[in-house]
C-alpha positions, 0 to 999 in steps of 0.5 A: 603518500597516504592512501585515499580515504574510501567512502563507506560502502552502502549495504545492498539492502538499502538499494533494494529499499530505494528501488522498491520506493520508486516503483511503489511511488509510481504504481500508487500514483498512477493506478490507486490515487490517480483513479479519482482524477479520471473518475468524473471525466470518464463518467461525463464521457460515457454516462456510466453510473458511479457504481459501475465505475467503482466496480473497477476498484473492486476488480482491482481488489478481487484479482489482487487478493486472489493472486497475492498468496500465489505471489507470496509463495513465488517470491519466497522460492524465486525471489522478487526480481521476476515478479516485479519485472512482470508486474511493472510490465502489466501495469504499464500495458494496462494503463496504455489499454485504459487510454484506448477504452470505448466500452465498459468491458474494455474498462474492466479488462484494463483494470484486470491487467493492472491488477495482475501487475499490482499482485506481482509488484505490490506491497506484499512482494516489495515488503518481502523483498525488503524484510529479507534483507533486514532484521534489527532495522526491519521497522525502519527499512519497511517504513522507508520503503512503504513511504513510496506508496504514500509519495504516489500522491505527488503524481495526482496534480500532474495527472490533473494538469495533464487532463486539463491541458490535453484529456484523460486518455492522453494523461493515462497514456503518458503515465503508462509509458512512464511506468515502463521507462522507470519501473523496468530498469529498477526491477532488475536491481532486485535480489532475493536473500542476502545470504545468497550474495555473501551478506547477512541481514542489516549488513552484519559482518560475516567475520563477526559471526564466525569469530566465536561462540560469543558472537553467535550468541549475540545475534538476534534469534528469529522465529520462523514458522510455515504459512500453514502453521501461521494461519492456524494461529489466533494471532494471524486472524486477529491481525487480519480481522483488525486491519480488514475495516481499513482495507474496506474504508481507504479505497472508498475514500481514495476513489470517491474523495473528489466526487464527494468534495465536489458534491459538497461544493468544493471546487475540483482544484481544491479537491485535487489538492486534498487527494494529493495531501492524503498519501503525502501525509500518510508518509509521516505515518508510514515512516514514524510508525515503522520507526516506533515499531522497533521500540514499542509494542507493535500491536499498540501502535497499530491500534493507535493508527486505527483510532486515528483513521476513525477520528479522521473519517468522522471529520470527513463526514462533517465537511458536508455541513460546510465545516471546511476547516475539518478537512485539515483534521481529516488529512492529518488523522486519516493520512497518518493513521492510514499510512501507519497501519499499512506499515504495521501489517508487515511488521506485525507478521514479521515479528510474530512469524519470522522471515523464513516463510514471510513472503508466503505468510504476508501474501495470504494475509494481503490476499484476504485483506485485498478482498476487503477492497472490493466492498468499499468503493461500490458501497459509496458509489451505490449510496450516491447513486440512490440518494444523491449524496454520501451522507452517513457513509463515512460515519458507518465506516468510522465505526468499523475501523474503531471495532478493528482497533479494539480487536487489535488490542486483543491480539494474542502473542504467538506461543513459542 
């Protein structure tokens, strides 16, 4: 009898991609995109100003920024499993605490706890976990995994529905329990580098590597430098400075999208759909830019993404004139551009500096960039508190992302 046909074995790196995708989806939906859904209910219950509530987003960015370099160093030394497990635990407990707040101080403490979790299982750690397992297909693998953050938008309608049926406290409590139930088991699937388990990046056969000098010569050569060396290059700082405007703009838009649209007369249900569409459309940018980055010059792809964000913000500004049709252009341009640049940050650093110390390098880069998230939400909240509208805010932010695109085109190649 002929032996049964064996199914092809799936390279373990793809299991890591899948686990990180789901964790990213839930974390982004519950903490980042879902925040705008509870913004107005919290303001209504406690009477806090928009600026005071927006500071929570700044706390999230400040702590995540300060801890990202530490997380990068740890993930390079110990691997991602412990970090992601601890991060999921902190986020789940932070959401449960948020559901019980009765003061502004407790509100901020809940976000401090969640920020600690975001630093431990956020994008710098998950991108490193994936990048360690791929070389030839690092763009595709990173693009797929990072789509999880965009997919988090599908949880926003669920949160809005839970808030409408119950209240915002119950909704947040349910999300906290879900984070623990889903995220903790998935974190146990994490592994460090493939060589420790008898694999090679991309699932290459070790026998092929050992079969002769010719096979070794065919392996792609990787640049690998230390974090200190990377941070002393112009390349590192050009990438960071070019992308920084987006890290100021995106949290401002995501935090204030529902209040802003409500101020223009758009009903809450429609505003909730727009909030959902932003991260969902970013999936197209995350995946397509990751795929194209394996084929075209990465810095040109990143500059294109920043230009799309710029044009999207211009459309967002003029929605306030009653031109509702501009929302469609805003969603496509902003969503694809924002998703694309999020993918390109890791790819640019990986291409220039290799994977030997990638976790530490992206940790420092992400730490600096996360500090930018402190700025956007409070500025937008302050503008509304003082003038009763957001007029002009999005045009100024569009100008900053356009400057970022120009800087990106000037990013020098790393001298070997």
